[in-house]
N, C-alpha and C positions, 0 to 999 in steps of 0.2 A: 445679419452679421453681428449685431450687438449681443443677441442671445447666444450665438455660437461662441463669441469671444468670452462671454460670461461663464459658460459651461466649461470652456477650455481652461479658464483660470481656476474654476472650482475643482477641476480634475487634478490640479497641481498638488492638492493636499493628499489625495489618495496615491498620486504618482510618487510623491516623496516617501510615503510609507512603503510602497512597492520597491522603490529604489533602495531604501534603507535595508529592507529584508534581503534584496538581491545582493547588496554589498556584504551583508553578513554571510550569505551563502558562498560568495566568491572568496571571502577572507578565510572561512573555515576550510574550503577546498584547497586553497593554496597552502594552508598550514598543515593539514592532516590528511588530505585526499578524501574527505568525507563530504558527500552531498547531504547536508543536514536539513531534513524535512521538518525539523522542530524549530527552525528559526522563527517562523511566524508565531509559534506557541510561546517562545520567549517574550516576544512583544506583547502577547496576551497576558502573561504573568506580570510584566512590568505595569501594564495598564490597570490590571485589577489591584495590584498593590498600591499604586498611586491613588486610585479612586477610594480604596478602603481607608487609607491613612488620612486622606483629606476630607472625608465625609463622615467620619466617626463610626464606621462599620464595626470596629472592635471596641467601641465604648469610649474612645477618645479621638480627637482630631488634631492634626498637625498643620502648621502653616504650609504654604505651597512649596517653599524651598526644601524644608526637611522631608516632606512627603515625596518630593521629586527625587531627592538623594536616596531615600529609602527604596524607591522603586528601582533605581539604578543598581543599588547594592543587591537587591533581590535578583536582578538579571545576572549580575556577576556571580552570585552564589549558585544560580542554576548552571552557569558556565563552568564553575569550578567542579561542581558535583558531577556533571555529565562528562567532563574531561577525565577526572580521576576514576570515576566509577564505570564509565562506558567506553569512551574513545581510546583511552590509553590501553586497556586490556585487549581491545580489538584492533590495535594498530597493524598487526601482521595478518589480519583476516582478509577475506575477499571483499571487494567493493559492495557486493550484494549483501553480505552480512553487516557491513557498516551502515548501508542504507536502511536495512531492517532495524538496526539498533536505533537510528535516529527516529524511525517510526515508533519504536517502543517509548522513546522519550516524549514524543508528541502525545501518544495515548496517555502516558502517565501524567503529564502536565495538564492535559485537558480534563482528565478525571479528577485531579486534585482541585482544579478551579471549580468544577461542578459541585464537588462535595463541600467546599468552603463557602462559595458565593452563590450557588444555585444556578438555575437556568435563565433567570430573568436578565435581559440585557441592561447594562448600566451606562449612564451618560457621565463621562468624566469631566471635571471642571477644566476650563481653559487655562493653559500655562502661558501661551503666547497672547499678545494683545488682540482684542476682538474688534478693533477699529476697521474702518473701510477706507479704501483709496479709489480715486477715479482713474480708470485706464481707458483712454479713447472715449471718454464720455460715459463709461459703464462703471457703476459703483461695485467694487469687488472686495471681498475680505482680505485684509492685509496679512493674516496668518498664513495664507497659501503661499505668498511670495517669501515670507520668512522661512517656512518649512523647506521650500525649494532651494533657497539660498543656503540654508544650513546643510542640506544633504549634499549639495555641490561642494561646499567647503569641506565637508567630511571626506568626500571622495578625493579631493585634491590633497588633503592632509595625509590620508592613509597612503595615497600614491607616492607622496613625497617620502613618507616613512619607509616604504618598500624600496624606493629608488636610491636614497642617499644616506641610509643608516645601516649599521652593522646588523640590526634586527632584520631589515629587508634582505640583506645579503644572505643571512642565515636561512631565512624562509625559502629563498630561491634555491640555495644549495641543498637544503633538505628535500625539497620537492623534486629536484633533478636527480640526485644520487645520495641516498641516505648513508651508504657505506662510506663514500668519500667525505660526507659531512661529519661522520663520526671520527674518521681519521684526522680531520681538521680540528677536532676538539669541540664540535658543535653537538648539541643535544636535540635530536628530533622530537623527543617528548616535551622538552622545554619550548621549542618552537611551536608545537601543536597547542600547548597550553596557552601561550601568549596570544596566538591567533584566535583561539576559541573565546578567550575573554574579550578580545577586541570585537569579535563578531557579536557576542551577547550584549556588549555595551552599546553597539550601534543599534541593534534590534530593540533593546530596551528603551533607549532614548527616543526612537521614533514611535514605539508603542505608547509612550506617555504623551508625546507632543501631538500625535495624530489621532489619539483616542477620541477627543471631542468631535472629530470629523466622522469617524466610523465607530459606532457604538461598540462597547466592550462586551463580548460574549464568547462562549467556548467554541464557536464555529467560524465566525467571520474573520477574526484576526489570524487563527492558525491557517486557514485556507488562503490567506494572502500570499502564502509561499508559492502558490501555483503561478500567478502572473510574475512573481519574482523569479521563479525558475525560468520562465520565458526570457526575461531580461538577462539572466545569467547564461542562458544558451547563446544569445547573441554575443555575449562577452566571452564565449568560450571558457567560462569559469575561471578566467584569468584577468581580464581587463576591467579594472574598477571604473574607469571613465565610461566605457560602453555600457556596463551594467547600470550605472547611475542614470545615464541619458535614456537608455531603453526603458528603465523602470518609470521615469517621469513621463515619457511619451505614452507608455501603456496606460497609465492613470488618466492622462488627458484624453486618450482615445476612448477609454471606457466611459468617461463622462460625456463625451460627444455622442457616443452610441445611445446613452440614456436620453440625451436631448432629442436625438433623432426619433427615438421611440415614442415621443409625444406628438410627432407630426402625423398628419392625416395620411401621408403616402407610405408610412412605415407598415410593414406586414403585421397583420393582426391575428389574434387567436381568440375566437368567440367574443369579438368586440374589444379585446384588450391587446396591448402591444405584445408582439411575439416574445416569449420568455427566452432567457438564456443566451441572448445575443452577445452580451459582454464576455461570457465564458467561451462562446464560439470564436470571438475575435482573438482571445488569448490562445486558444488551440491552433488557430490558423497562423498566428505569429510564431508559435513553436515549430510548426512545420516549415515555415519560411526560414527560421533560424537554423534548423538542421540542414536545410538545403544550402544555405549560404555558408555556414561555418563547418559543415561536415557532420557526420553522424557520431564520430568518436570523440571522447573527451581527451584532453591532453594527458599523455602518459606520464607516470611518476616513477622515479627510481626507488622502489621499495627495498627495505632491508632484507627481507626474506621472501621466499615464494609463498603466494597466497593459496589457500585451499578452499574448496567448496565442500559442503556436506557430502558424506559418502553415500553411494547408491548401491546397497548390497543386492545381490541376486536373490530373488525370493525363492523359497523352497516349499514343497508340500502345500500347494495352494488350496486344494479341495477340502482337506480335512479341517483346517482352521476356519475356512469360509462356512462350511456346514455347521460347525460347532457354534460359531458366533451368530449365524443366522437363526439357529434353533433357540439360543438364549434370548435373542431380540424378539422372536416371534412369541415366545412364552411371556416375555415381559409386556408385550403389547396387549395381551389378554388379561393378565393378572394385575397390572399396575392400575392405580386410580386414574381417573380421566385426565387430571392435570399433568401427572407424570407421563401418561401416554402421549399427550400432546407435546410435551417437552422432548420425549424420545423421538417423535416424528420430526420435530424441528431439527433435532440433532442429526438425524439421518439425511435430511435435505442439506444441512450444512456439510456433511461428509461428502456429498456429491459435488458441491462447489469446490471444496478443498481438493478433491481428486483432480480438478482441472488445474490447480496450482502445482500438484505433483508432476503433471505432464509438462507444463510450460516452464515452470521454475525449477523443479527438482531434477527433471531429465534434461532440459535444454538450457537451463541457467538464465532464463529471461524472466524478470519480474514484470508481469502484466497486471495493472490495476483495473483493467477493463472487465475482468471475469464476472464480477457482481453486476456490472452494468449490462453485460450480455444476458445474464439471468433475468434482469428486469425487462429487457427488450423482449425476450421470449415470453415472459408472463403477460405483457401487454398485448403482444401479437396473438397469444392464445385467446385472450378475451375477445378480440375482434373476430377471430376465426370462429369461435364457438357461439358468440352471442349474435353478431351481425350476419355472418355468413352461414350460421347453423351447421357447421361441419362437425360431425360426431366424433366421439372418442374412438380410437386413439389417433385418428387422422388429424384432428386439430392440434394435438400435442406434437405429432411428428412434423406438421407443417410449421408450427411456431419454432420448433427446435432447428429445423433446416434453415429457415429464414434468418434466425439469429446467428446461426453458424456461418452463413454466407457473409454476414456483417463482420464477424470476427476474422474470417479469412481475408476479407478485403482490408481490414485494419492490419493484418499480418503482412500482406503483400506490400502495403504502403510503408511498412516499417522494417523491411528486409535489411536496409542499411543501418538500422538502429538496433543496438543490442545492449544488454546489461542494464546499468543504471540509467542510461539515456532512454531506453525503452520505458522504464518505470516512470520517468519524468513525463514523457509524452502521453502514456496511457493514463496517468493520473489526471492530466488536463482533459483527455478524451472522456474519462469517466465523469468528471465534473460537468463537462459540456452536455453529455447525454442526460445527466440528472436534471440539469436546468432547462435545456432546450428541447428535450424529447419527452421525458417522463412527466414534466409539469405542463406540457402542451395538451389542452383539453381535447384536441382532435385525435391525439394518440393515447394520452393517459389522463393527466390532471391530478391536482393535489388531493381531490376527494377519492381518487381511485376508480377502478372499473371492476365490474363483477365477472366472476368465472363460474359457470355451472359445474356441478359435480360430474365426474367421469362415469359414464354408463356404457356397459358392454353387453349387447344382446338383452337390453332391458334391466340388467342387474346393476344396482347402484354400487360403485366402488369407491365412493367418496367418504368424507368424514361423517356424513349423515346416514350411512348404510344401516341396515336393520340390526346386524350383530353389534352389540355395544360393550362386549367384554364382561367381566365379572361384576362390575359396578353398575352396568346398564346405562352409562352416560356417554355422550359424545365427547371426543371424536371416536368413530368406530375403528376397531382394530383392522377392519378390512382395508381401509386406506393405508394404514401402517404397513400391512403386508405388501401392498403395491409398491410403496416407497422402498421397503426392504428388498424386494426383488430387483428394483433398479439399482440400489446400492450394491448388492452382491454381484449383479451382472457387470456393472461398470468397474467395481473394484477388482474382480477377476481379470477383466480386460486390461486395466492399467498395470496390474502386477505382471501379467503375462507379456505385456508390451516390453517390459525390461528384458525379457528373455529373447526377444525377436531381433532380427537384423536391424529393423528400424530403430528399436530401442537402443542398440549399441551404437548406431550412427548418431542418435540424439546425444548420447553421452560423449561421443567424440567431439561433436560440435560444441557442447558445453565446456569441455576441457580446453580445446584449442581449435578455433575455427580454421586457422591457416594449416595446422597439421592435418586436420581432417580433410580439408580440400586437397592437400598434397597426397593424401592416401587414396584419393578418388571418391570421397564422399561428396554427394551433391548437397552442399550446405543450404542453398536456397530451397531445394525441395524438402529437406528435413525440417526447416523452419516452417514452411507452409503447412506441412503435415502436422507439426506440433500445434500450430495455431488452430488448424481445423479440428483436431481431436479435442483439445482443451476447450475450444469454443462450443463444440457439441455437448460436452459434459456439463459445462456451465449453463448452457441453454436448457438442457434437460432438467437441471435443478430449478430453473425459473418456472417451468411448467408445473412441476410438483408443488412449488410454492403457491402458485395460483389456485390449484385444486385444494391445497391444504387450508387456506384461509377463505376461499370462496371469493376472493378479490385480489387485486394487485394495486399497491400504493407506492408512489414515488418515495415516500418517507423511509421505506425499508431498503432502498437501493442507493444510498448516498455514497459519496466518495470516502467519507470518514469510516463508514461501515465496511467498505472494501479494504481500507487500510487495516482495520481491525481483523478482518478475516485472514489477511496475509500474516499478521502477527500470530494468530492462533495456529496457522499452518506451520510456521517455524517452530512453535512450541511443541506441537505434536510430532513433527518430523516431516519436513517438506519433501523428502525424497522417497517416502515409503507409503504404501497404502494403509498400513496400520497407523501411521502418523495422521493420515486423513481421518481415520476413525476417532482417534484421540482428540483431534482438533474439532471435529464435529460435536463431540460431547461438551466442549467448552464454549461453543459459539453462542451468540446472543439468543436468549430464549431457549437455549438448549437444556439438556438434562442436568449438567453440573450447575450452571447459574440458577436454574429453578430450584434445585435441591438446596443450594446455599441460601436462597431467599426464603424457602419454605421452612427450613430447619433452624437457620441461624440468623435470619433477617438481613442477610447481605444482599443489598439491592443491586440493580444493574450498574450503577455508577461505581460501586465498590468492585464489582466484577471487572469493569473496564480498567480500573486502577490495578487490580491484581493481574489482569492480562498484560498490561503494559510492563509492569515490573517483571513478570514471569518471562516475557519475551527477552528482556535485557539479560536476565540471569541465564536463560537458556543459551543465548548466543555466546555468552562468555564462558560458562562452565560446561556446556554440552551442546556444541554447534550442530550435532546430528539430531537433536530433539529427543523427546521421550522415547519414541519408537526406535531411534538409532541406538540410544543407550541400552535399551532392552535387547536389541539384536546383538550388540557387542557382548553383553553378559552371557547370552545363550551360546554365542560362538566360542567364548572363552571356556565355558563349561564343556562344550563338545570337544574342544582341543585338549582339555585336561583329561577327559575320559579316554580319548584316543591315545594320548601319551601313556596313560596308565595301562592300557591294553597291549602296548608294544612289549615284546620279549626283552628281558634285561640284556645289557651288553655282554657279548661273548657267548650267548646262547645260540643254538642251532636252528631256532625258529625261522620260518620264512619271513623275509622283510616285506612289509606292506607298503603300498604307495603313500607318499606323503600327502596329506590333505592340503588342498589349495584354499586360500582365504576367499571368502565371498562366494564360494560355489562355482568359481570359474574353471575352465578346462585348459589343459596343457597345450592344445592346438591353437589357442588364441594368441594374437600378437598385440603388443601394447602400442596405442597411439595416444600421445599426451598422457592423461591420467586414467584412461579407460582401456578396455580391450575390444578388439575387432576380430571377427572371424575372417581369415584370409579369403574365404570363398565369397565374402560380401564386399570385398574391396576391388574396385576396378583397377587393372594394371595400368 
């Protein structure tokens, strides 16, 4: 019992950090309606600034108090910049766009810290007293109690601010009805700014005070937002007291799980404690929170109707597909070996992004599990091919089907969850799979597992095949041709899916689930179908990844990498197949990052920074992405040519039918923001 009590008290420090980030998430949501995934990254920035100012990193060192104030000012500066540069321009956009923007902020802050301070974790000096106190005969650090008391006091103070001040009344008014708030003389932009600054101040304060407990690095502190989101879910993104209490308890529970992992009865993996149990606990708590609080977030009275990126109807699929495939096939032969490898990596990235086109672009659900499903398929492929000796292509098909079943099971369990709530849950699921499944030596392991090259009738189709291109080096273009065939086939399928009845029903569900259900659309069936299709596509990418590198490693399927993929998908155009092609070219180790590194010395961290900034700029200036902007330009040119071809007014020429935008047909009826064929709607 003494050890249990000791670890429970030790967990108060991490619990206070989680509670502080949860308070920041709740405050931001109450003020602006944004679930800010970058709240943990703000704590990271404050921690790094305090460490650098107090240890002489920049050539000078400051006393503790000035360094502490400098860190808080840095957190407030991040809040000001994000509010004016990101949140304010996106105030009337969809919740999914706002969530993706906070992702862009996270990636930008992470890349900036990596460029300035490097990858080595840092130990910040203590601000709070390091003395110990006796609790029931157990000597425990006093700073844990001070942190817990501080975060409770902050929750009470912010709650009093919301309850008994004009600022709190303005925040409640703006969140319930922005139009009425404007008529009453309130400024929703001012309310959002004040709450964002308050959120960053809380996160920055806890980032400095709790940094000595959790080392400062570019991964640990940003990902503390995941357990904080679990606490915010229990709070319904509104209750400060529940968010604070749940965050502290989650930290204590994680500490106890760590203690239990040292006991002989705890499940083991190759002699070591089973990994990922703390993340599994957080994911389980999120599921419980959704069951207790309900799947939906509290509705806000927005000033204007929000919109999602457009989903144009694709035209002339075969010709551009053949042209693009021909160019890629020639490039696989003539490019040097390093660019050939980068192009193959890009094509695998295109396949993964195609899964986002289906689940997010067509159905409006952000699922962060897609990369985790790819990793699952890759590890299963290794087991089927190495241990069971199942030949190609049956090993790849088996791995894809098994990972798809996992994705469908996750989709069925999340039918009541939609939009940003689904993003929160699948982020926790992706982190759990990374820590509990991929690092488990019985399934994967940190060292990775091998994957033999694909062989069909004795012919090597892998990167080590005999034909080596013009330069005679590996990887072989033969494997690139195999990947290209998969990309073209899946790309044509996803593009044609938009034309089908299922595709139109997906868009109806994305636009308005209630309206779609009233029109006779089986919303549950459409969601399950979307999860199945997107999971299959993501799983196919995982098998290609295994063949490409000859092994599968957990390091390539992290939750942060999954967030980066979503960012690239938005930049390219998350609703179009051509957007997936553009996003694939920009993915990590893809063609564009390799060219930037090769020609200009722009390393991967710079590419991450550029990607984060590009995501923010794209969401603000061009929500439809690069592919969407290109489609609009072509549509405008076609409309101008059609207008020029019409006979002048008063002439006797026969009138032609007016072209319809997006390639839709006149016999379709509108449901929400999309069109449905009356033949496909049940009376």
